[in-house]
C-alpha positions in Angstrom: 70.6 106.7 98.9 73.2 105.0 101.0 73.2 101.2 101.3 75.7 101.3 104.2 73.8 100.4 107.4 75.8 102.2 110.0 73.7 101.1 112.9 74.4 97.5 112.1 78.0 98.0 112.9 78.5 98.5 116.5 81.9 97.5 117.8 82.1 93.8 118.3 84.3 92.6 121.1 85.1 89.1 120.0 87.8 88.8 122.6 85.2 88.9 125.4 83.5 85.9 123.8 86.7 83.9 124.2 87.8 84.9 127.7 85.2 82.6 129.3 87.1 79.6 127.9 90.5 78.5 129.2 92.0 76.3 126.4 94.8 78.2 124.7 93.2 81.5 125.7 96.2 83.6 124.6 96.3 82.2 121.1 92.5 82.5 120.7 92.6 86.1 121.9 95.3 86.9 119.3 93.3 85.3 116.6 90.2 87.2 117.6 92.1 90.5 117.8 93.2 89.8 114.2 89.6 89.2 113.2 88.5 92.4 114.9 91.1 94.3 113.0 90.1 92.8 109.7 86.4 93.4 110.5 87.1 97.0 111.2 89.0 97.4 108.0 86.3 95.7 106.0 83.7 98.1 107.4 85.8 101.0 106.4 86.3 99.7 102.9 82.5 99.1 102.5 81.9 102.7 103.6 84.4 104.0 101.1 82.8 101.9 98.3 79.4 103.1 99.2 80.4 106.7 99.2 82.2 106.4 95.9 79.2 105.0 94.0 78.9 106.8 90.6 82.5 108.0 90.7 85.6 106.9 88.9 86.8 105.5 92.2 84.0 103.0 92.6 85.6 100.1 90.8 88.7 100.2 92.9 86.8 100.8 96.1 84.4 98.0 95.5 87.2 95.6 94.6 89.1 96.6 97.8 85.9 96.1 99.9 85.3 92.7 98.4 88.9 91.6 99.3 88.5 93.0 102.8 85.2 91.2 103.4 86.7 88.0 102.0 89.7 88.3 104.3 87.7 88.7 107.5 85.4 85.8 106.5 88.3 83.5 105.8 89.9 84.3 109.1 86.6 83.9 111.0 85.9 80.5 109.4 89.5 79.3 110.1 89.1 80.4 113.7 85.8 78.5 114.0 87.4 75.3 112.6 90.3 75.6 115.1 88.2 75.9 118.2 88.5 72.8 120.3 84.7 72.2 121.0 81.3 72.6 119.5 80.3 74.5 122.5 82.9 77.2 121.8 82.0 77.2 118.1 78.3 77.7 118.9 79.1 80.5 121.4 81.2 82.4 118.9 78.6 81.8 116.1 75.9 83.1 118.4 77.8 86.3 119.4 79.7 87.0 116.2 78.1 85.2 113.3 75.3 87.7 112.7 77.9 90.5 112.4 79.8 88.5 109.8 76.6 87.8 107.8 75.7 91.6 108.0 79.1 92.5 106.7 78.7 90.1 103.7 75.1 91.3 103.1 76.3 94.9 103.0 78.9 94.0 100.4 76.3 92.1 98.4 74.0 95.1 98.5 76.6 97.2 96.6 75.6 97.5 93.0 77.6 95.8 90.3 79.7 98.2 88.3 77.8 99.9 85.5 74.4 99.7 87.3 
């Protein structure tokens, strides 16, 4: 049984969230593009780990997925901290926060090694 919830991962356009704001728009778009790339990589790594459960590759795939999820969450939180207003932070959290929580929950649902 697969724990990977494919339907929960529709493409997220984080850049569209930012375009409505004018402060440092170009820098924010670059940061959001980086987060989108990391998010996509983390989804891929989670899928690889899910598919390799029970194989000799699981340890490495799960470790790689953990790092990928951590990387995107670190960048997302850094981005939130650097936003110039609470209004912008709330907008991003509303539109993107759930996707980040789903990503973390998907990793947390992967079994520990040896289980």
